[in-house]
Every structure is written in structure tokens, then in C-alpha cells.
A tleap script that builds the chain and sets N, CA, C and O, in Angstrom:
source leaprc.protein.ff14SB
mol = sequence {
  NMET SER THR VAL ILE GLY ILE ASP PHE GLY
  THR SER THR THR GLU ALA ALA VAL ILE ARG
  GLU GLY LYS PRO VAL MET LEU LEU ASN PHE
  GLU GLN GLN GLU ILE THR PRO SER ALA VAL
  GLY ILE ASP ASN SER GLY ASN TYR VAL ILE
  GLY GLU ARG ALA LYS ALA GLN TYR LEU LEU
  PHE PRO GLU ASN THR ALA ILE GLU ILE LYS
  ARG LYS ILE GLY THR GLU GLU ARG CILE
}
set mol.1.N position { 0.949 -1.179 -0.164 }
set mol.1.CA position { 0.033 -0.018 0.068 }
set mol.1.C position { 0.918 1.385 0.039 }
set mol.1.O position { 1.847 1.597 0.817 }
set mol.2.N position { 0.529 2.196 -0.865 }
set mol.2.CA position { 1.254 3.453 -0.851 }
set mol.2.C position { 0.837 4.390 0.202 }
set mol.2.O position { -0.261 4.368 0.757 }
set mol.3.N position { 1.842 5.257 0.448 }
set mol.3.CA position { 1.649 6.383 1.667 }
set mol.3.C position { 1.246 7.695 0.669 }
set mol.3.O position { 1.857 7.990 -0.358 }
set mol.4.N position { 0.188 8.337 1.165 }
set mol.4.CA position { -0.113 9.698 0.723 }
set mol.4.C position { 0.263 10.622 1.690 }
set mol.4.O position { 0.039 10.439 2.887 }
set mol.5.N position { 0.888 11.718 1.194 }
set mol.5.CA position { 1.275 12.708 2.276 }
set mol.5.C position { 0.532 14.195 1.775 }
set mol.5.O position { 0.712 14.622 0.634 }
set mol.6.N position { -0.183 14.799 2.617 }
set mol.6.CA position { -0.530 16.082 2.389 }
set mol.6.C position { 0.133 17.279 2.745 }
set mol.6.O position { 0.316 17.373 3.958 }
set mol.7.N position { 0.512 18.136 2.128 }
set mol.7.CA position { 1.382 19.372 2.678 }
set mol.7.C position { 0.600 20.712 2.262 }
set mol.7.O position { 0.202 20.969 1.126 }
set mol.8.N position { 0.467 21.458 3.322 }
set mol.8.CA position { -0.065 22.693 3.256 }
set mol.8.C position { 1.258 23.757 3.339 }
set mol.8.O position { 1.847 24.018 4.387 }
set mol.9.N position { 1.574 24.278 2.087 }
set mol.9.CA position { 2.426 25.136 2.043 }
set mol.9.C position { 1.841 26.729 1.995 }
set mol.9.O position { 1.699 27.402 0.973 }
set mol.10.N position { 1.546 27.138 3.368 }
set mol.10.CA position { 0.737 28.294 3.588 }
set mol.10.C position { 1.797 29.454 3.596 }
set mol.10.O position { 3.002 29.209 3.649 }
set mol.11.N position { 1.340 30.602 3.547 }
set mol.11.CA position { 1.981 31.886 3.563 }
set mol.11.C position { 2.935 32.133 4.786 }
set mol.11.O position { 4.085 32.565 4.712 }
set mol.12.N position { 2.324 31.818 5.807 }
set mol.12.CA position { 3.255 31.960 7.155 }
set mol.12.C position { 3.710 30.728 7.830 }
set mol.12.O position { 4.592 30.798 8.686 }
set mol.13.N position { 3.195 29.662 7.519 }
set mol.13.CA position { 3.548 28.292 8.110 }
set mol.13.C position { 3.287 27.222 7.133 }
set mol.13.O position { 2.554 27.391 6.158 }
set mol.14.N position { 3.877 26.149 7.395 }
set mol.14.CA position { 3.958 24.828 6.637 }
set mol.14.C position { 3.672 23.765 7.401 }
set mol.14.O position { 4.318 23.595 8.435 }
set mol.15.N position { 2.700 22.903 7.042 }
set mol.15.CA position { 2.340 21.647 7.652 }
set mol.15.C position { 2.241 20.644 6.898 }
set mol.15.O position { 2.094 20.856 5.694 }
set mol.16.N position { 2.291 19.355 7.364 }
set mol.16.CA position { 2.310 18.139 6.438 }
set mol.16.C position { 1.743 16.890 7.381 }
set mol.16.O position { 2.014 16.820 8.580 }
set mol.17.N position { 1.019 16.031 6.766 }
set mol.17.CA position { 0.448 14.976 7.403 }
set mol.17.C position { 0.200 13.740 6.437 }
set mol.17.O position { 0.096 13.895 5.220 }
set mol.18.N position { 0.119 12.617 7.001 }
set mol.18.CA position { -0.211 11.333 6.345 }
set mol.18.C position { -1.305 10.656 6.939 }
set mol.18.O position { -1.620 10.863 8.111 }
set mol.19.N position { -1.888 9.884 6.226 }
set mol.19.CA position { -3.116 8.908 6.679 }
set mol.19.C position { -2.368 7.523 7.155 }
set mol.19.O position { -1.636 6.833 6.446 }
set mol.20.N position { -2.716 7.289 8.481 }
set mol.20.CA position { -2.443 6.046 9.127 }
set mol.20.C position { -3.632 5.653 9.847 }
set mol.20.O position { -4.251 6.383 10.621 }
set mol.21.N position { -3.981 4.183 9.482 }
set mol.21.CA position { -5.171 3.566 10.070 }
set mol.21.C position { -6.406 4.423 9.778 }
set mol.21.O position { -7.303 4.478 10.620 }
set mol.22.N position { -6.483 5.019 8.755 }
set mol.22.CA position { -7.755 5.797 8.386 }
set mol.22.C position { -7.767 7.107 8.997 }
set mol.22.O position { -8.805 7.765 8.917 }
set mol.23.N position { -6.739 7.586 9.609 }
set mol.23.CA position { -6.803 8.861 10.283 }
set mol.23.C position { -5.498 9.744 9.732 }
set mol.23.O position { -4.424 9.261 9.372 }
set mol.24.N position { -5.825 11.034 9.754 }
set mol.24.CA position { -4.552 11.979 9.422 }
set mol.24.C position { -3.512 12.137 10.677 }
set mol.24.O position { -3.882 12.436 11.813 }
set mol.25.N position { -2.391 11.933 10.364 }
set mol.25.CA position { -1.416 12.039 11.587 }
set mol.25.C position { -0.377 13.157 10.984 }
set mol.25.O position { 0.182 13.029 9.895 }
set mol.26.N position { -0.201 14.326 11.909 }
set mol.26.CA position { 0.644 15.309 11.497 }
set mol.26.C position { 2.082 14.816 11.564 }
set mol.26.O position { 2.369 13.929 12.368 }
set mol.27.N position { 2.983 15.335 10.775 }
set mol.27.CA position { 4.485 15.019 10.406 }
set mol.27.C position { 4.914 15.994 11.350 }
set mol.27.O position { 4.270 17.041 11.413 }
set mol.28.N position { 6.117 15.784 12.263 }
set mol.28.CA position { 7.029 16.528 12.984 }
set mol.28.C position { 8.164 17.119 12.181 }
set mol.28.O position { 8.679 16.430 11.301 }
set mol.29.N position { 8.556 18.242 12.401 }
set mol.29.CA position { 9.626 18.894 11.679 }
set mol.29.C position { 11.052 18.427 12.642 }
set mol.29.O position { 10.902 17.520 13.460 }
set mol.30.N position { 12.119 18.948 12.524 }
set mol.30.CA position { 13.301 18.794 13.097 }
set mol.30.C position { 13.393 19.151 14.644 }
set mol.30.O position { 14.123 18.585 15.458 }
set mol.31.N position { 12.498 20.217 14.899 }
set mol.31.CA position { 12.309 20.574 16.249 }
set mol.31.C position { 11.119 19.967 16.908 }
set mol.31.O position { 10.592 20.412 17.928 }
set mol.32.N position { 10.695 18.795 16.166 }
set mol.32.CA position { 9.538 17.927 16.894 }
set mol.32.C position { 8.243 18.961 17.065 }
set mol.32.O position { 7.584 18.945 18.104 }
set mol.33.N position { 7.963 19.765 16.083 }
set mol.33.CA position { 6.869 20.505 16.095 }
set mol.33.C position { 6.060 20.209 14.850 }
set mol.33.O position { 6.641 19.866 13.820 }
set mol.34.N position { 4.723 20.330 14.904 }
set mol.34.CA position { 3.839 20.150 13.647 }
set mol.34.C position { 3.809 21.289 12.606 }
set mol.34.O position { 3.561 21.114 11.413 }
set mol.35.N position { 4.097 22.506 13.201 }
set mol.35.CA position { 4.150 23.654 12.547 }
set mol.35.C position { 5.398 24.126 12.341 }
set mol.35.O position { 6.103 24.412 13.308 }
set mol.36.N position { 5.912 24.294 10.858 }
set mol.36.CA position { 6.931 25.033 10.615 }
set mol.36.C position { 6.691 26.396 9.962 }
set mol.36.O position { 5.839 26.509 9.080 }
set mol.37.N position { 7.524 27.568 10.433 }
set mol.37.CA position { 7.351 28.661 9.801 }
set mol.37.C position { 7.861 28.586 8.363 }
set mol.37.O position { 8.922 28.027 8.086 }
set mol.38.N position { 7.086 29.156 7.475 }
set mol.38.CA position { 7.733 29.356 5.933 }
set mol.38.C position { 8.571 30.426 5.905 }
set mol.38.O position { 8.286 31.578 5.577 }
set mol.39.N position { 9.803 29.915 6.327 }
set mol.39.CA position { 11.120 30.902 6.295 }
set mol.39.C position { 12.238 30.190 5.757 }
set mol.39.O position { 12.316 29.005 6.082 }
set mol.40.N position { 13.130 30.664 4.995 }
set mol.40.CA position { 14.487 30.017 4.632 }
set mol.40.C position { 15.434 31.252 4.612 }
set mol.40.O position { 15.157 32.418 4.331 }
set mol.41.N position { 16.756 30.637 5.021 }
set mol.41.CA position { 17.739 31.846 4.883 }
set mol.41.C position { 19.071 31.131 4.724 }
set mol.41.O position { 19.176 29.904 4.731 }
set mol.42.N position { 20.128 32.019 4.574 }
set mol.42.CA position { 21.425 31.482 4.596 }
set mol.42.C position { 22.227 32.045 5.862 }
set mol.42.O position { 22.161 33.242 6.139 }
set mol.43.N position { 22.985 31.151 6.621 }
set mol.43.CA position { 23.589 31.623 7.724 }
set mol.43.C position { 24.970 32.318 7.447 }
set mol.43.O position { 25.287 32.522 6.275 }
set mol.44.N position { 25.775 32.678 8.432 }
set mol.44.CA position { 27.217 33.257 8.247 }
set mol.44.C position { 27.977 32.212 7.496 }
set mol.44.O position { 28.755 32.484 6.581 }
set mol.45.N position { 27.730 31.057 7.902 }
set mol.45.CA position { 28.706 30.114 7.271 }
set mol.45.C position { 28.343 29.699 5.758 }
set mol.45.O position { 29.180 29.044 5.137 }
set mol.46.N position { 27.200 30.032 5.175 }
set mol.46.CA position { 26.828 29.916 3.908 }
set mol.46.C position { 25.890 28.604 3.900 }
set mol.46.O position { 25.668 28.012 2.844 }
set mol.47.N position { 25.329 28.165 5.177 }
set mol.47.CA position { 24.458 26.999 5.078 }
set mol.47.C position { 22.993 27.440 5.183 }
set mol.47.O position { 22.628 28.484 5.724 }
set mol.48.N position { 22.249 26.596 4.648 }
set mol.48.CA position { 20.663 27.056 4.583 }
set mol.48.C position { 20.220 26.755 6.131 }
set mol.48.O position { 20.669 25.915 6.910 }
set mol.49.N position { 19.234 27.683 6.302 }
set mol.49.CA position { 18.576 27.521 7.636 }
set mol.49.C position { 17.041 27.623 7.230 }
set mol.49.O position { 16.676 28.426 6.372 }
set mol.50.N position { 16.145 26.759 7.896 }
set mol.50.CA position { 14.780 26.691 7.545 }
set mol.50.C position { 13.925 26.832 8.957 }
set mol.50.O position { 14.361 26.501 10.060 }
set mol.51.N position { 12.624 27.389 8.694 }
set mol.51.CA position { 11.739 27.212 9.848 }
set mol.51.C position { 12.049 28.069 10.915 }
set mol.51.O position { 12.510 29.173 10.625 }
set mol.52.N position { 11.874 27.756 12.162 }
set mol.52.CA position { 12.066 28.661 13.251 }
set mol.52.C position { 13.513 29.351 13.386 }
set mol.52.O position { 13.625 30.487 13.846 }
set mol.53.N position { 14.544 28.637 12.981 }
set mol.53.CA position { 15.858 29.294 12.920 }
set mol.53.C position { 15.902 30.411 12.005 }
set mol.53.O position { 16.401 31.477 12.368 }
set mol.54.N position { 15.335 30.227 10.637 }
set mol.54.CA position { 15.362 31.130 9.794 }
set mol.54.C position { 14.372 32.410 10.210 }
set mol.54.O position { 14.648 33.573 9.918 }
set mol.55.N position { 13.502 32.116 10.740 }
set mol.55.CA position { 12.445 33.008 11.111 }
set mol.55.C position { 13.222 33.988 12.348 }
set mol.55.O position { 13.098 35.213 12.323 }
set mol.56.N position { 13.873 33.417 13.212 }
set mol.56.CA position { 14.665 34.149 14.129 }
set mol.56.C position { 15.813 34.936 13.501 }
set mol.56.O position { 16.073 36.103 13.794 }
set mol.57.N position { 16.474 34.197 12.614 }
set mol.57.CA position { 17.642 35.046 11.876 }
set mol.57.C position { 17.029 36.312 11.161 }
set mol.57.O position { 17.690 37.343 11.045 }
set mol.58.N position { 15.864 36.206 10.731 }
set mol.58.CA position { 15.233 37.308 9.857 }
set mol.58.C position { 15.295 38.701 10.550 }
set mol.58.O position { 15.311 39.744 9.897 }
set mol.59.N position { 15.332 38.656 12.060 }
set mol.59.CA position { 15.194 39.822 12.591 }
set mol.59.C position { 16.534 40.489 12.627 }
set mol.59.O position { 16.542 41.714 12.500 }
set mol.60.N position { 17.679 39.848 12.784 }
set mol.60.CA position { 19.116 40.279 12.577 }
set mol.60.C position { 19.607 40.492 11.194 }
set mol.60.O position { 20.314 41.462 10.922 }
set mol.61.N position { 19.190 39.455 10.159 }
set mol.61.CA position { 19.795 39.440 8.733 }
set mol.61.C position { 18.730 39.286 7.835 }
set mol.61.O position { 18.719 38.254 7.165 }
set mol.62.N position { 17.671 40.258 7.661 }
set mol.62.CA position { 16.626 40.269 6.741 }
set mol.62.C position { 17.157 40.085 5.191 }
set mol.62.O position { 16.461 39.541 4.333 }
set mol.63.N position { 18.345 40.553 4.964 }
set mol.63.CA position { 18.838 40.466 3.691 }
set mol.63.C position { 19.337 39.219 3.376 }
set mol.63.O position { 19.620 39.010 2.196 }
set mol.64.N position { 19.527 38.219 4.317 }
set mol.64.CA position { 19.965 36.686 4.002 }
set mol.64.C position { 18.642 35.992 4.385 }
set mol.64.O position { 18.835 34.808 4.658 }
set mol.65.N position { 17.558 36.319 4.471 }
set mol.65.CA position { 16.497 35.574 4.938 }
set mol.65.C position { 15.178 35.880 4.121 }
set mol.65.O position { 14.877 37.031 3.806 }
set mol.66.N position { 14.381 34.734 3.787 }
set mol.66.CA position { 13.226 35.063 3.182 }
set mol.66.C position { 12.072 34.537 3.874 }
set mol.66.O position { 12.078 33.374 4.276 }
set mol.67.N position { 10.961 35.394 4.064 }
set mol.67.CA position { 9.869 34.883 4.873 }
set mol.67.C position { 8.568 35.199 3.806 }
set mol.67.O position { 8.658 35.994 2.871 }
set mol.68.N position { 7.498 34.512 4.099 }
set mol.68.CA position { 6.260 34.884 3.466 }
set mol.68.C position { 6.264 35.198 1.974 }
set mol.68.O position { 5.664 36.158 1.490 }
set mol.69.N position { 7.008 34.290 1.260 }
set mol.69.CA position { 7.361 34.389 -0.067 }
set mol.69.C position { 6.092 34.184 -0.989 }
set mol.69.O position { 6.026 34.690 -2.109 }
set mol.70.N position { 5.286 33.560 -0.547 }
set mol.70.CA position { 3.717 33.673 -1.363 }
set mol.70.C position { 3.232 34.903 -1.702 }
set mol.70.O position { 2.651 35.164 -2.755 }
set mol.71.N position { 3.530 35.846 -0.588 }
set mol.71.CA position { 3.049 37.133 -0.745 }
set mol.71.C position { 3.636 37.935 -2.030 }
set mol.71.O position { 3.117 38.896 -2.598 }
set mol.72.N position { 4.716 37.356 -2.298 }
set mol.72.CA position { 5.670 38.167 -3.332 }
set mol.72.C position { 5.493 37.596 -4.769 }
set mol.72.O position { 6.006 38.157 -5.738 }
set mol.73.N position { 4.765 36.486 -4.873 }
set mol.73.CA position { 4.661 35.827 -6.078 }
set mol.73.C position { 3.588 36.638 -7.055 }
set mol.73.O position { 2.444 36.914 -6.696 }
set mol.74.N position { 4.152 36.973 -8.351 }
set mol.74.CA position { 3.597 37.716 -9.259 }
set mol.74.C position { 4.047 39.207 -9.137 }
set mol.74.O position { 3.571 40.053 -9.893 }
set mol.75.N position { 4.930 39.508 -8.220 }
set mol.75.CA position { 5.356 40.902 -8.221 }
set mol.75.C position { 6.706 40.962 -8.741 }
set mol.75.O position { 7.215 39.880 -9.034 }
set mol.76.N position { 7.364 41.983 -8.906 }
set mol.76.CA position { 8.614 42.241 -9.573 }
set mol.76.C position { 9.746 41.965 -8.548 }
set mol.76.O position { 10.920 41.886 -8.910 }
set mol.77.N position { 9.397 41.837 -7.394 }
set mol.77.CA position { 10.476 41.919 -6.293 }
set mol.77.C position { 11.221 40.407 -6.426 }
set mol.77.O position { 10.612 39.348 -6.575 }
set mol.78.N position { 12.685 40.564 -6.335 }
set mol.78.CA position { 13.487 39.461 -6.646 }
set mol.78.C position { 13.859 39.066 -5.019 }
set mol.78.O position { 14.000 39.904 -4.129 }
set mol.79.N position { 13.966 37.770 -4.875 }
set mol.79.CA position { 14.364 37.114 -3.759 }
set mol.79.C position { 15.613 36.623 -3.844 }
set mol.79.O position { 16.100 36.003 -2.898 }
savepdb mol mol.pdb
quit
């Protein structure tokens, strides 16, 4: 039997779930949370950071971090 995953790429958050024994079960991120902020960035070492870490980095380094990308779709703004 195949596994079906449902993903909600929201403007502010992202969530994912699978069906197990006929019921939806939320998947956890690396921080063991069901909800992940829709944020991505590059840290001082050049590594990608995502979720809570990227959202926190945005306060200090907004030029290296992108949040709420869906709001920018269709605009002239470059990411």
C-alpha cells in the first residue's frame, strides 16, 4: 500500500500529514513541532536554515532571509 502525504505550503507556516489507520497524522519537523514557519535563509557559514531558525535570523539578517514568499508571487520583487 502506498503512503499519501498532504502538505500545506501556507504563507506563514507549512504543515504536513499522512493517513495512518484511516486517520490523518501530522508529521513533525526537526524541532519535533507540527508547524514550521515558512522561512528560509543562509547563515554566516553559507548554510541554509529553515523554519524557526530562519524566522529568528530574519530579525538580525533580513537581507539573508526570506519569509512569506507567497505574498511576493507575481510581483517584480527579486528574492
